[in-house]
Short mmCIF file of the C-alpha atoms (twelve columns), coordinates in Angstrom:
data_MODEL
# 
_entry.id   MODEL 
# 
loop_
_atom_site.group_PDB 
_atom_site.id 
_atom_site.type_symbol 
_atom_site.label_atom_id 
_atom_site.label_alt_id 
_atom_site.label_comp_id 
_atom_site.label_asym_id 
_atom_site.label_seq_id 
_atom_site.Cartn_x 
_atom_site.Cartn_y 
_atom_site.Cartn_z 
_atom_site.pdbx_PDB_model_num 
ATOM 1   C CA . UNK A 1   -81.809  305.194 131.612 1 
ATOM 2   C CA . UNK A 2   -81.727  308.358 129.593 1 
ATOM 3   C CA . UNK A 3   -83.838  311.006 129.408 1 
ATOM 4   C CA . UNK A 4   -85.985  309.296 126.292 1 
ATOM 5   C CA . UNK A 5   -86.331  306.095 128.136 1 
ATOM 6   C CA . UNK A 6   -87.348  308.005 131.731 1 
ATOM 7   C CA . UNK A 7   -90.115  309.469 129.374 1 
ATOM 8   C CA . UNK A 8   -91.228  305.927 127.768 1 
ATOM 9   C CA . UNK A 9   -91.410  304.578 131.237 1 
ATOM 10  C CA . UNK A 10  -95.107  304.910 131.619 1 
ATOM 11  C CA . UNK A 11  -96.232  305.292 127.781 1 
ATOM 12  C CA . UNK A 12  -97.162  308.851 126.494 1 
ATOM 13  C CA . UNK A 13  -96.956  309.482 130.091 1 
ATOM 14  C CA . UNK A 14  -100.427 308.367 130.972 1 
ATOM 15  C CA . UNK A 15  -102.260 310.601 128.714 1 
ATOM 16  C CA . UNK A 16  -104.250 307.332 127.764 1 
ATOM 17  C CA . UNK A 17  -105.317 304.707 130.269 1 
ATOM 18  C CA . UNK A 18  -106.196 304.455 133.761 1 
ATOM 19  C CA . UNK A 19  -103.091 303.590 135.760 1 
ATOM 20  C CA . UNK A 20  -102.451 303.035 139.371 1 
ATOM 21  C CA . UNK A 21  -99.835  302.251 141.836 1 
ATOM 22  C CA . UNK A 22  -97.890  303.194 145.042 1 
ATOM 23  C CA . UNK A 23  -95.202  305.554 145.947 1 
ATOM 24  C CA . UNK A 24  -93.890  305.900 149.183 1 
ATOM 25  C CA . UNK A 25  -94.434  309.507 150.495 1 
ATOM 26  C CA . UNK A 26  -92.458  311.393 153.206 1 
ATOM 27  C CA . UNK A 27  -94.500  312.886 156.112 1 
ATOM 28  C CA . UNK A 28  -93.646  316.150 154.745 1 
ATOM 29  C CA . UNK A 29  -95.863  315.896 151.853 1 
ATOM 30  C CA . UNK A 30  -98.316  313.064 153.414 1 
ATOM 31  C CA . UNK A 31  -102.027 313.210 154.434 1 
ATOM 32  C CA . UNK A 32  -101.994 314.333 158.279 1 
ATOM 33  C CA . UNK A 33  -97.868  314.398 158.304 1 
ATOM 34  C CA . UNK A 34  -97.858  310.475 158.304 1 
ATOM 35  C CA . UNK A 35  -95.306  309.090 155.779 1 
ATOM 36  C CA . UNK A 36  -95.585  305.443 154.041 1 
ATOM 37  C CA . UNK A 37  -97.104  303.747 150.687 1 
ATOM 38  C CA . UNK A 38  -99.592  305.823 149.353 1 
ATOM 39  C CA . UNK A 39  -101.835 304.736 147.084 1 
ATOM 40  C CA . UNK A 40  -101.695 306.282 143.553 1 
ATOM 41  C CA . UNK A 41  -103.024 307.634 140.496 1 
ATOM 42  C CA . UNK A 42  -100.656 308.341 137.161 1 
ATOM 43  C CA . UNK A 43  -102.613 310.788 134.821 1 
ATOM 44  C CA . UNK A 44  -101.384 313.139 132.450 1 
ATOM 45  C CA . UNK A 45  -98.000  313.536 133.602 1 
ATOM 46  C CA . UNK A 46  -98.944  314.036 136.943 1 
ATOM 47  C CA . UNK A 47  -98.976  311.755 140.415 1 
ATOM 48  C CA . UNK A 48  -102.381 312.410 142.400 1 
ATOM 49  C CA . UNK A 49  -102.936 311.031 145.818 1 
ATOM 50  C CA . UNK A 50  -105.402 308.281 146.277 1 
ATOM 51  C CA . UNK A 51  -104.876 307.555 149.701 1 
ATOM 52  C CA . UNK A 52  -107.967 309.573 151.238 1 
ATOM 53  C CA . UNK A 53  -109.979 307.109 149.317 1 
ATOM 54  C CA . UNK A 54  -107.889 303.751 148.757 1 
ATOM 55  C CA . UNK A 55  -105.514 302.318 151.787 1 
ATOM 56  C CA . UNK A 56  -104.292 299.622 149.404 1 
ATOM 57  C CA . UNK A 57  -104.147 298.566 145.659 1 
ATOM 58  C CA . UNK A 58  -106.035 294.974 146.612 1 
ATOM 59  C CA . UNK A 59  -108.607 297.721 148.014 1 
ATOM 60  C CA . UNK A 60  -109.253 299.769 145.211 1 
ATOM 61  C CA . UNK A 61  -108.859 296.368 142.501 1 
ATOM 62  C CA . UNK A 62  -111.457 294.342 144.590 1 
ATOM 63  C CA . UNK A 63  -114.161 297.898 144.130 1 
ATOM 64  C CA . UNK A 64  -117.072 296.690 142.379 1 
ATOM 65  C CA . UNK A 65  -115.643 298.987 139.165 1 
ATOM 66  C CA . UNK A 66  -112.379 300.400 139.785 1 
ATOM 67  C CA . UNK A 67  -112.036 302.503 136.911 1 
ATOM 68  C CA . UNK A 68  -115.656 303.918 137.648 1 
ATOM 69  C CA . UNK A 69  -114.922 304.458 141.043 1 
ATOM 70  C CA . UNK A 70  -111.906 306.488 140.259 1 
ATOM 71  C CA . UNK A 71  -113.582 308.739 137.417 1 
ATOM 72  C CA . UNK A 72  -115.921 309.452 140.416 1 
ATOM 73  C CA . UNK A 73  -113.542 311.255 142.731 1 
ATOM 74  C CA . UNK A 74  -113.576 314.821 143.576 1 
ATOM 75  C CA . UNK A 75  -110.386 316.302 142.099 1 
ATOM 76  C CA . UNK A 76  -106.973 314.505 143.768 1 
ATOM 77  C CA . UNK A 77  -103.963 316.187 145.873 1 
ATOM 78  C CA . UNK A 78  -101.330 316.153 143.132 1 
ATOM 79  C CA . UNK A 79  -97.791  314.495 144.576 1 
ATOM 80  C CA . UNK A 80  -95.514  316.247 141.755 1 
ATOM 81  C CA . UNK A 81  -94.154  315.352 138.446 1 
ATOM 82  C CA . UNK A 82  -94.633  312.157 136.637 1 
ATOM 83  C CA . UNK A 83  -91.161  312.024 135.458 1 
ATOM 84  C CA . UNK A 84  -89.301  313.705 138.585 1 
ATOM 85  C CA . UNK A 85  -90.903  310.609 140.813 1 
ATOM 86  C CA . UNK A 86  -90.003  308.474 138.415 1 
ATOM 87  C CA . UNK A 87  -85.586  309.918 138.540 1 
ATOM 88  C CA . UNK A 88  -86.375  309.734 142.178 1 
ATOM 89  C CA . UNK A 89  -87.283  305.995 142.046 1 
ATOM 90  C CA . UNK A 90  -83.877  305.004 140.043 1 
ATOM 91  C CA . UNK A 91  -81.790  306.401 142.263 1 
ATOM 92  C CA . UNK A 92  -80.715  303.581 144.351 1 
ATOM 93  C CA . UNK A 93  -80.349  305.832 147.495 1 
ATOM 94  C CA . UNK A 94  -83.811  307.850 147.134 1 
ATOM 95  C CA . UNK A 95  -84.169  310.965 148.397 1 
ATOM 96  C CA . UNK A 96  -86.079  310.780 150.877 1 
ATOM 97  C CA . UNK A 97  -87.709  313.831 150.808 1 
ATOM 98  C CA . UNK A 98  -89.525  313.453 148.100 1 
ATOM 99  C CA . UNK A 99  -91.918  310.574 146.907 1 
ATOM 100 C CA . UNK A 100 -90.814  307.509 144.778 1 
ATOM 101 C CA . UNK A 101 -92.439  304.562 143.043 1 
ATOM 102 C CA . UNK A 102 -92.573  301.033 145.325 1 
ATOM 103 C CA . UNK A 103 -94.385  297.973 143.994 1 
ATOM 104 C CA . UNK A 104 -98.050  298.494 143.155 1 
ATOM 105 C CA . UNK A 105 -99.209  295.204 144.489 1 
ATOM 106 C CA . UNK A 106 -100.356 295.779 148.451 1 
ATOM 107 C CA . UNK A 107 -102.586 292.979 150.390 1 
ATOM 108 C CA . UNK A 108 -102.667 290.573 146.902 1 
ATOM 109 C CA . UNK A 109 -101.158 286.667 147.276 1 
ATOM 110 C CA . UNK A 110 -98.353  286.728 144.252 1 
ATOM 111 C CA . UNK A 111 -98.349  283.905 142.839 1 
ATOM 112 C CA . UNK A 112 -96.609  282.770 139.389 1 
ATOM 113 C CA . UNK A 113 -96.914  279.988 136.783 1 
ATOM 114 C CA . UNK A 114 -94.490  277.854 134.851 1 
ATOM 115 C CA . UNK A 115 -93.576  276.541 132.146 1 
ATOM 116 C CA . UNK A 116 -96.204  278.183 129.981 1 
ATOM 117 C CA . UNK A 117 -94.196  278.568 127.319 1 
ATOM 118 C CA . UNK A 118 -92.338  275.894 124.940 1 
ATOM 119 C CA . UNK A 119 -89.109  277.219 124.955 1 
ATOM 120 C CA . UNK A 120 -88.760  277.817 128.676 1 
ATOM 121 C CA . UNK A 121 -90.661  273.838 129.215 1 
ATOM 122 C CA . UNK A 122 -87.521  272.584 127.054 1 
ATOM 123 C CA . UNK A 123 -85.068  274.623 129.330 1 
ATOM 124 C CA . UNK A 124 -86.540  273.428 132.527 1 
ATOM 125 C CA . UNK A 125 -86.781  269.766 131.556 1 
ATOM 126 C CA . UNK A 126 -82.171  270.486 130.689 1 
ATOM 127 C CA . UNK A 127 -82.373  272.091 133.691 1 
ATOM 128 C CA . UNK A 128 -83.379  268.773 135.469 1 
ATOM 129 C CA . UNK A 129 -81.364  266.508 133.252 1 
ATOM 130 C CA . UNK A 130 -77.995  268.549 133.769 1 
ATOM 131 C CA . UNK A 131 -78.817  268.723 138.099 1 
ATOM 132 C CA . UNK A 132 -78.660  272.252 137.902 1 
ATOM 133 C CA . UNK A 133 -74.985  271.909 136.233 1 
ATOM 134 C CA . UNK A 134 -74.364  274.329 133.637 1 
ATOM 135 C CA . UNK A 135 -71.548  272.696 132.188 1 
ATOM 136 C CA . UNK A 136 -73.429  269.899 131.535 1 
ATOM 137 C CA . UNK A 137 -76.530  272.135 129.718 1 
ATOM 138 C CA . UNK A 138 -75.538  272.531 126.214 1 
ATOM 139 C CA . UNK A 139 -74.731  268.598 125.473 1 
ATOM 140 C CA . UNK A 140 -78.229  267.630 127.021 1 
ATOM 141 C CA . UNK A 141 -80.033  270.244 125.101 1 
ATOM 142 C CA . UNK A 142 -78.720  269.002 121.700 1 
ATOM 143 C CA . UNK A 143 -80.706  265.517 122.944 1 
ATOM 144 C CA . UNK A 144 -83.740  266.990 124.606 1 
ATOM 145 C CA . UNK A 145 -84.138  269.089 121.463 1 
ATOM 146 C CA . UNK A 146 -83.516  266.569 119.028 1 
ATOM 147 C CA . UNK A 147 -85.697  263.782 120.950 1 
ATOM 148 C CA . UNK A 148 -89.051  266.125 121.976 1 
ATOM 149 C CA . UNK A 149 -88.461  269.694 120.749 1 
ATOM 150 C CA . UNK A 150 -90.250  269.399 117.440 1 
ATOM 151 C CA . UNK A 151 -93.146  267.582 118.845 1 
ATOM 152 C CA . UNK A 152 -94.250  269.699 121.573 1 
ATOM 153 C CA . UNK A 153 -95.044  273.199 119.446 1 
ATOM 154 C CA . UNK A 154 -98.415  272.626 118.123 1 
ATOM 155 C CA . UNK A 155 -99.218  270.730 121.755 1 
ATOM 156 C CA . UNK A 156 -102.504 271.453 123.323 1 
ATOM 157 C CA . UNK A 157 -102.007 271.055 127.000 1 
ATOM 158 C CA . UNK A 158 -104.868 268.392 128.422 1 
ATOM 159 C CA . UNK A 159 -105.682 267.456 124.792 1 
ATOM 160 C CA . UNK A 160 -105.296 263.825 123.245 1 
ATOM 161 C CA . UNK A 161 -102.806 264.098 121.520 1 
ATOM 162 C CA . UNK A 162 -100.838 265.147 124.544 1 
ATOM 163 C CA . UNK A 163 -101.566 262.202 126.300 1 
ATOM 164 C CA . UNK A 164 -100.526 260.234 123.767 1 
ATOM 165 C CA . UNK A 165 -96.839  261.955 123.462 1 
ATOM 166 C CA . UNK A 166 -97.213  261.947 127.048 1 
ATOM 167 C CA . UNK A 167 -96.956  257.751 126.556 1 
ATOM 168 C CA . UNK A 168 -94.629  257.565 123.771 1 
ATOM 169 C CA . UNK A 169 -91.948  259.980 125.807 1 
ATOM 170 C CA . UNK A 170 -92.270  257.607 128.956 1 
ATOM 171 C CA . UNK A 171 -91.234  254.773 126.488 1 
ATOM 172 C CA . UNK A 172 -88.346  256.839 125.611 1 
ATOM 173 C CA . UNK A 173 -87.440  257.586 129.107 1 
ATOM 174 C CA . UNK A 174 -87.817  261.233 128.253 1 
ATOM 175 C CA . UNK A 175 -90.605  262.319 130.543 1 
ATOM 176 C CA . UNK A 176 -89.713  264.938 133.161 1 
ATOM 177 C CA . UNK A 177 -92.300  266.924 135.646 1 
ATOM 178 C CA . UNK A 178 -91.807  269.971 133.848 1 
ATOM 179 C CA . UNK A 179 -93.055  267.919 131.050 1 
ATOM 180 C CA . UNK A 180 -95.724  267.097 132.956 1 
ATOM 181 C CA . UNK A 181 -97.167  270.739 133.673 1 
ATOM 182 C CA . UNK A 182 -96.542  271.689 130.678 1 
ATOM 183 C CA . UNK A 183 -98.548  269.733 128.460 1 
ATOM 184 C CA . UNK A 184 -100.736 268.170 131.005 1 
ATOM 185 C CA . UNK A 185 -104.432 269.246 131.962 1 
ATOM 186 C CA . UNK A 186 -102.975 270.749 135.489 1 
ATOM 187 C CA . UNK A 187 -100.787 273.740 134.684 1 
ATOM 188 C CA . UNK A 188 -97.750  274.784 137.778 1 
ATOM 189 C CA . UNK A 189 -99.469  277.811 139.761 1 
ATOM 190 C CA . UNK A 190 -96.775  278.271 142.779 1 
ATOM 191 C CA . UNK A 191 -96.320  281.074 145.472 1 
ATOM 192 C CA . UNK A 192 -93.668  283.420 144.364 1 
ATOM 193 C CA . UNK A 193 -93.429  285.983 147.353 1 
ATOM 194 C CA . UNK A 194 -95.024  287.411 150.243 1 
ATOM 195 C CA . UNK A 195 -97.700  290.193 150.847 1 
ATOM 196 C CA . UNK A 196 -95.681  293.736 150.744 1 
ATOM 197 C CA . UNK A 197 -92.052  291.820 149.818 1 
ATOM 198 C CA . UNK A 198 -92.131  292.776 146.017 1 
ATOM 199 C CA . UNK A 199 -89.816  295.695 144.871 1 
ATOM 200 C CA . UNK A 200 -90.593  297.959 142.305 1 
ATOM 201 C CA . UNK A 201 -89.170  299.946 139.373 1 
ATOM 202 C CA . UNK A 202 -85.725  301.203 140.424 1 
ATOM 203 C CA . UNK A 203 -85.050  298.918 143.140 1 
ATOM 204 C CA . UNK A 204 -82.639  296.427 143.448 1 
ATOM 205 C CA . UNK A 205 -83.202  292.346 142.364 1 
ATOM 206 C CA . UNK A 206 -81.746  289.832 144.597 1 
ATOM 207 C CA . UNK A 207 -79.848  286.396 143.277 1 
ATOM 208 C CA . UNK A 208 -78.246  283.728 146.253 1 
ATOM 209 C CA . UNK A 209 -74.035  284.955 146.581 1 
ATOM 210 C CA . UNK A 210 -73.707  280.911 146.132 1 
ATOM 211 C CA . UNK A 211 -75.759  280.887 142.865 1 
ATOM 212 C CA . UNK A 212 -73.338  280.145 139.917 1 
ATOM 213 C CA . UNK A 213 -76.658  279.677 137.089 1 
ATOM 214 C CA . UNK A 214 -79.666  281.941 137.198 1 
ATOM 215 C CA . UNK A 215 -81.199  284.893 135.457 1 
ATOM 216 C CA . UNK A 216 -84.637  287.182 135.034 1 
ATOM 217 C CA . UNK A 217 -87.896  285.756 133.829 1 
ATOM 218 C CA . UNK A 218 -89.797  288.951 132.408 1 
ATOM 219 C CA . UNK A 219 -93.474  288.064 132.886 1 
ATOM 220 C CA . UNK A 220 -97.154  289.538 132.301 1 
ATOM 221 C CA . UNK A 221 -98.653  290.534 135.944 1 
ATOM 222 C CA . UNK A 222 -102.343 289.957 136.016 1 
ATOM 223 C CA . UNK A 223 -104.179 291.845 138.277 1 
ATOM 224 C CA . UNK A 224 -106.783 289.948 139.892 1 
ATOM 225 C CA . UNK A 225 -109.534 290.796 142.227 1 
ATOM 226 C CA . UNK A 226 -111.208 288.720 145.094 1 
ATOM 227 C CA . UNK A 227 -113.879 287.042 142.702 1 
ATOM 228 C CA . UNK A 228 -111.304 285.843 140.318 1 
ATOM 229 C CA . UNK A 229 -112.248 288.580 137.616 1 
ATOM 230 C CA . UNK A 230 -108.499 290.089 135.725 1 
ATOM 231 C CA . UNK A 231 -109.190 294.012 135.883 1 
ATOM 232 C CA . UNK A 232 -105.571 294.734 134.579 1 
ATOM 233 C CA . UNK A 233 -101.944 294.079 134.570 1 
ATOM 234 C CA . UNK A 234 -98.554  295.376 134.824 1 
ATOM 235 C CA . UNK A 235 -95.091  293.726 133.905 1 
ATOM 236 C CA . UNK A 236 -92.574  291.703 136.617 1 
ATOM 237 C CA . UNK A 237 -89.783  289.638 136.638 1 
ATOM 238 C CA . UNK A 238 -89.866  286.089 138.712 1 
ATOM 239 C CA . UNK A 239 -85.903  286.208 139.194 1 
ATOM 240 C CA . UNK A 240 -84.860  282.470 139.144 1 
ATOM 241 C CA . UNK A 241 -81.915  280.566 140.471 1 
ATOM 242 C CA . UNK A 242 -81.436  277.669 137.429 1 
ATOM 243 C CA . UNK A 243 -79.381  276.007 139.594 1 
ATOM 244 C CA . UNK A 244 -81.290  275.393 142.866 1 
ATOM 245 C CA . UNK A 245 -84.341  274.296 140.664 1 
ATOM 246 C CA . UNK A 246 -82.166  271.716 138.301 1 
ATOM 247 C CA . UNK A 247 -80.879  269.970 141.643 1 
ATOM 248 C CA . UNK A 248 -84.174  269.951 143.033 1 
ATOM 249 C CA . UNK A 249 -87.593  270.518 142.483 1 
ATOM 250 C CA . UNK A 250 -88.217  270.865 145.788 1 
ATOM 251 C CA . UNK A 251 -85.673  273.493 146.039 1 
ATOM 252 C CA . UNK A 252 -88.081  275.992 144.169 1 
ATOM 253 C CA . UNK A 253 -89.033  277.791 147.100 1 
ATOM 254 C CA . UNK A 254 -84.977  278.896 147.531 1 
ATOM 255 C CA . UNK A 255 -84.998  279.104 143.837 1 
ATOM 256 C CA . UNK A 256 -87.467  281.597 143.419 1 
ATOM 257 C CA . UNK A 257 -88.606  283.223 147.143 1 
ATOM 258 C CA . UNK A 258 -85.324  285.380 147.938 1 
ATOM 259 C CA . UNK A 259 -84.699  288.765 149.348 1 
ATOM 260 C CA . UNK A 260 -85.600  290.932 145.974 1 
ATOM 261 C CA . UNK A 261 -86.094  288.215 143.847 1 
ATOM 262 C CA . UNK A 262 -89.632  289.518 142.829 1 
ATOM 263 C CA . UNK A 263 -89.959  292.546 140.829 1 
ATOM 264 C CA . UNK A 264 -93.415  294.363 139.661 1 
ATOM 265 C CA . UNK A 265 -94.667  297.680 138.022 1 
ATOM 266 C CA . UNK A 266 -94.005  300.221 137.112 1 
ATOM 267 C CA . UNK A 267 -97.782  300.431 137.560 1 
ATOM 268 C CA . UNK A 268 -101.146 298.520 136.805 1 
ATOM 269 C CA . UNK A 269 -103.034 299.620 133.600 1 
ATOM 270 C CA . UNK A 270 -106.456 298.811 134.571 1 
ATOM 271 C CA . UNK A 271 -108.744 297.950 131.896 1 
ATOM 272 C CA . UNK A 272 -110.726 300.619 130.433 1 
ATOM 273 C CA . UNK A 273 -111.824 301.541 127.107 1 
ATOM 274 C CA . UNK A 274 -108.182 301.733 125.683 1 
ATOM 275 C CA . UNK A 275 -107.027 298.866 126.727 1 
ATOM 276 C CA . UNK A 276 -108.686 295.185 127.565 1 
ATOM 277 C CA . UNK A 277 -107.305 291.307 127.934 1 
ATOM 278 C CA . UNK A 278 -107.317 290.935 123.843 1 
ATOM 279 C CA . UNK A 279 -104.368 293.402 123.948 1 
ATOM 280 C CA . UNK A 280 -102.319 291.483 126.472 1 
ATOM 281 C CA . UNK A 281 -102.872 288.431 124.747 1 
ATOM 282 C CA . UNK A 282 -101.040 289.857 121.294 1 
ATOM 283 C CA . UNK A 283 -98.207  291.727 123.945 1 
ATOM 284 C CA . UNK A 284 -94.482  291.307 123.066 1 
ATOM 285 C CA . UNK A 285 -92.226  291.379 126.525 1 
ATOM 286 C CA . UNK A 286 -89.063  292.950 125.745 1 
ATOM 287 C CA . UNK A 287 -85.572  292.018 127.819 1 
ATOM 288 C CA . UNK A 288 -82.299  293.937 127.706 1 
ATOM 289 C CA . UNK A 289 -79.543  293.082 129.923 1 
ATOM 290 C CA . UNK A 290 -76.897  295.692 130.173 1 
ATOM 291 C CA . UNK A 291 -73.517  294.098 132.387 1 
ATOM 292 C CA . UNK A 292 -70.866  296.304 133.985 1 
ATOM 293 C CA . UNK A 293 -68.397  294.243 131.803 1 
ATOM 294 C CA . UNK A 294 -69.652  295.502 128.601 1 
ATOM 295 C CA . UNK A 295 -72.273  292.615 128.018 1 
ATOM 296 C CA . UNK A 296 -75.772  292.890 126.081 1 
ATOM 297 C CA . UNK A 297 -77.911  290.550 125.450 1 
ATOM 298 C CA . UNK A 298 -81.943  291.758 123.986 1 
ATOM 299 C CA . UNK A 299 -85.147  288.948 123.822 1 
ATOM 300 C CA . UNK A 300 -88.824  288.807 123.764 1 
ATOM 301 C CA . UNK A 301 -91.871  286.689 124.407 1 
ATOM 302 C CA . UNK A 302 -94.505  287.043 122.889 1 
ATOM 303 C CA . UNK A 303 -97.889  286.498 124.738 1 
ATOM 304 C CA . UNK A 304 -99.700  285.035 121.753 1 
ATOM 305 C CA . UNK A 305 -97.113  281.666 121.988 1 
ATOM 306 C CA . UNK A 306 -98.231  281.052 125.633 1 
ATOM 307 C CA . UNK A 307 -99.631  277.252 125.642 1 
ATOM 308 C CA . UNK A 308 -102.148 278.151 127.999 1 
ATOM 309 C CA . UNK A 309 -104.716 281.604 127.796 1 
ATOM 310 C CA . UNK A 310 -104.283 283.731 130.918 1 
ATOM 311 C CA . UNK A 311 -108.468 283.358 131.466 1 
ATOM 312 C CA . UNK A 312 -107.282 279.669 131.932 1 
ATOM 313 C CA . UNK A 313 -104.120 280.152 134.589 1 
ATOM 314 C CA . UNK A 314 -106.381 282.341 136.917 1 
ATOM 315 C CA . UNK A 315 -109.094 279.892 136.863 1 
ATOM 316 C CA . UNK A 316 -106.804 277.264 138.291 1 
ATOM 317 C CA . UNK A 317 -105.170 279.306 140.458 1 
ATOM 318 C CA . UNK A 318 -108.557 281.003 141.990 1 
ATOM 319 C CA . UNK A 319 -112.193 279.587 142.471 1 
ATOM 320 C CA . UNK A 320 -114.326 277.142 144.330 1 
ATOM 321 C CA . UNK A 321 -111.213 275.467 145.193 1 
ATOM 322 C CA . UNK A 322 -109.096 278.291 146.657 1 
ATOM 323 C CA . UNK A 323 -109.939 282.167 147.457 1 
ATOM 324 C CA . UNK A 324 -107.952 285.030 147.837 1 
ATOM 325 C CA . UNK A 325 -110.252 287.600 149.445 1 
ATOM 326 C CA . UNK A 326 -107.935 290.324 148.754 1 
ATOM 327 C CA . UNK A 327 -106.951 289.463 145.590 1 
ATOM 328 C CA . UNK A 328 -103.846 288.281 143.699 1 
ATOM 329 C CA . UNK A 329 -101.586 288.978 141.257 1 
ATOM 330 C CA . UNK A 330 -100.664 286.531 138.971 1 
ATOM 331 C CA . UNK A 331 -97.116  286.056 136.677 1 
ATOM 332 C CA . UNK A 332 -97.992  284.286 133.298 1 
ATOM 333 C CA . UNK A 333 -94.685  282.660 132.629 1 
ATOM 334 C CA . UNK A 334 -91.948  283.413 130.047 1 
ATOM 335 C CA . UNK A 335 -90.428  281.899 126.995 1 
ATOM 336 C CA . UNK A 336 -87.408  283.777 127.784 1 
ATOM 337 C CA . UNK A 337 -84.638  281.326 129.306 1 
ATOM 338 C CA . UNK A 338 -81.119  282.356 127.763 1 
ATOM 339 C CA . UNK A 339 -78.280  280.174 126.911 1 
ATOM 340 C CA . UNK A 340 -76.174  282.501 125.418 1 
ATOM 341 C CA . UNK A 341 -72.572  282.224 127.222 1 
ATOM 342 C CA . UNK A 342 -71.491  285.001 129.083 1 
ATOM 343 C CA . UNK A 343 -67.781  283.685 129.786 1 
ATOM 344 C CA . UNK A 344 -66.495  280.232 129.164 1 
ATOM 345 C CA . UNK A 345 -68.339  278.445 125.904 1 
ATOM 346 C CA . UNK A 346 -70.900  276.353 127.187 1 
ATOM 347 C CA . UNK A 347 -71.794  277.908 130.568 1 
ATOM 348 C CA . UNK A 348 -74.711  279.347 129.169 1 
ATOM 349 C CA . UNK A 349 -75.725  283.146 131.441 1 
ATOM 350 C CA . UNK A 350 -75.887  283.840 134.361 1 
ATOM 351 C CA . UNK A 351 -75.991  287.252 136.477 1 
ATOM 352 C CA . UNK A 352 -72.866  289.512 137.514 1 
ATOM 353 C CA . UNK A 353 -73.239  292.497 139.946 1 
ATOM 354 C CA . UNK A 354 -74.652  295.231 138.796 1 
ATOM 355 C CA . UNK A 355 -76.356  294.438 135.744 1 
ATOM 356 C CA . UNK A 356 -79.471  296.337 134.491 1 
ATOM 357 C CA . UNK A 357 -81.755  294.397 133.698 1 
ATOM 358 C CA . UNK A 358 -85.096  296.342 131.687 1 
ATOM 359 C CA . UNK A 359 -88.524  294.858 130.574 1 
ATOM 360 C CA . UNK A 360 -90.698  296.207 129.216 1 
ATOM 361 C CA . UNK A 361 -93.775  296.422 126.159 1 
ATOM 362 C CA . UNK A 362 -96.049  298.647 124.623 1 
ATOM 363 C CA . UNK A 363 -98.845  299.029 126.716 1 
ATOM 364 C CA . UNK A 364 -97.354  298.099 130.246 1 
ATOM 365 C CA . UNK A 365 -94.784  300.360 130.043 1 
ATOM 366 C CA . UNK A 366 -91.103  299.331 131.337 1 
ATOM 367 C CA . UNK A 367 -89.565  297.879 134.593 1 
ATOM 368 C CA . UNK A 368 -86.233  298.909 135.446 1 
ATOM 369 C CA . UNK A 369 -83.919  296.956 137.934 1 
ATOM 370 C CA . UNK A 370 -80.201  296.318 139.233 1 
ATOM 371 C CA . UNK A 371 -78.758  293.189 139.909 1 
ATOM 372 C CA . UNK A 372 -77.058  292.362 143.504 1 
ATOM 373 C CA . UNK A 373 -76.787  289.478 146.355 1 
ATOM 374 C CA . UNK A 374 -79.830  288.675 148.741 1 
ATOM 375 C CA . UNK A 375 -77.491  289.598 150.970 1 
ATOM 376 C CA . UNK A 376 -76.964  292.923 149.887 1 
ATOM 377 C CA . UNK A 377 -80.210  294.173 149.440 1 
ATOM 378 C CA . UNK A 378 -82.251  296.435 151.736 1 
ATOM 379 C CA . UNK A 379 -84.067  294.231 154.470 1 
ATOM 380 C CA . UNK A 380 -87.615  293.759 154.274 1 
ATOM 381 C CA . UNK A 381 -89.247  295.401 156.953 1 
ATOM 382 C CA . UNK A 382 -92.129  296.385 155.707 1 
ATOM 383 C CA . UNK A 383 -95.063  293.838 155.910 1 
ATOM 384 C CA . UNK A 384 -98.233  293.442 157.247 1 
ATOM 385 C CA . UNK A 385 -97.748  293.998 160.988 1 
ATOM 386 C CA . UNK A 386 -96.259  297.679 159.319 1 
ATOM 387 C CA . UNK A 387 -99.263  298.229 157.218 1 
ATOM 388 C CA . UNK A 388 -102.079 297.511 160.299 1 
ATOM 389 C CA . UNK A 389 -99.903  300.044 162.137 1 
ATOM 390 C CA . UNK A 390 -99.590  302.695 159.002 1 
ATOM 391 C CA . UNK A 391 -103.273 302.410 158.995 1 
ATOM 392 C CA . UNK A 392 -103.952 302.522 162.506 1 
ATOM 393 C CA . UNK A 393 -101.703 306.075 162.365 1 
ATOM 394 C CA . UNK A 394 -103.348 307.757 159.640 1 
ATOM 395 C CA . UNK A 395 -106.832 307.057 161.153 1 
ATOM 396 C CA . UNK A 396 -105.786 308.614 164.404 1 
ATOM 397 C CA . UNK A 397 -104.606 311.535 163.275 1 
# 
């Protein structure tokens, strides 16, 4: 990233808005010398330590009034300059004597919604019909788009028209499990990853070494409290293995939940007078891929094209039928499903080692990651048990 791009990671260096997240803090700078993941607030170009007040972002997001609670705090200790910490976060080999950003979520469940945009819905149908074979995708894409593409853009999920369309597509032999969740009454909501497993700004993301058809999925990620209130948002990459899920929907876990397959960040932006859910509904999510082979791709995913509202997705994820006491983060889905050939004609897009993936938006900032295979990424070792140990150690010193 260039210096200008680093300055744009957090819009206007957080001179506007309420921004919270987490930093890995070394013992030399940590509270009572206990190194670990500190909850932080970013404001006016600096990073401030909240760890004396909140042990997790889950705890802060579940406060009665998170923004008011932050504003009521006394002057906070300063961890450092925002630009310096962002630069350290970008290095794959971090300077462990300095703080660096990690994923802003921690104790929350990590959930995701699938096929909430028509373009990605059609690509899921194509994956299914191709049984995960990328060489068949172009031919099947033409057939599927010709038969059902035009009909779906005006369909409201669960409507009477959707029910009639389902019956007609079944007669044509074109019905699919992805159409069921794309235009039916029930959204697809699945567990993307585990608490504490997400990687953040500047980290590597992972694809399986034997996957030959995969892609990033740039998405808005909602921060939701335990009572179902949407209190803020950030960006995410729902890294996806198209060949695995295409062979069988029962391989969704393998396609979606691997080491480094979930990236979230850079920070949560909480709703306040400068930022509200209505802005999220109009946000454009931009994606750029740069490969070491010279390949470049840019695309965008406008949230106003989503087929279900964020409130409707959250209502299906949490409520009287399913509770998350620590809250959840919810990927809203993407319309990005790349079809541009990378290499041989007809094979479409797939990642290569070293790809730089940049996801950004006007109000949420920039998330940058680099692609590697899952087995080559740092092992995920800081889980719930480690977090409990860390909390006990902080209280005992």
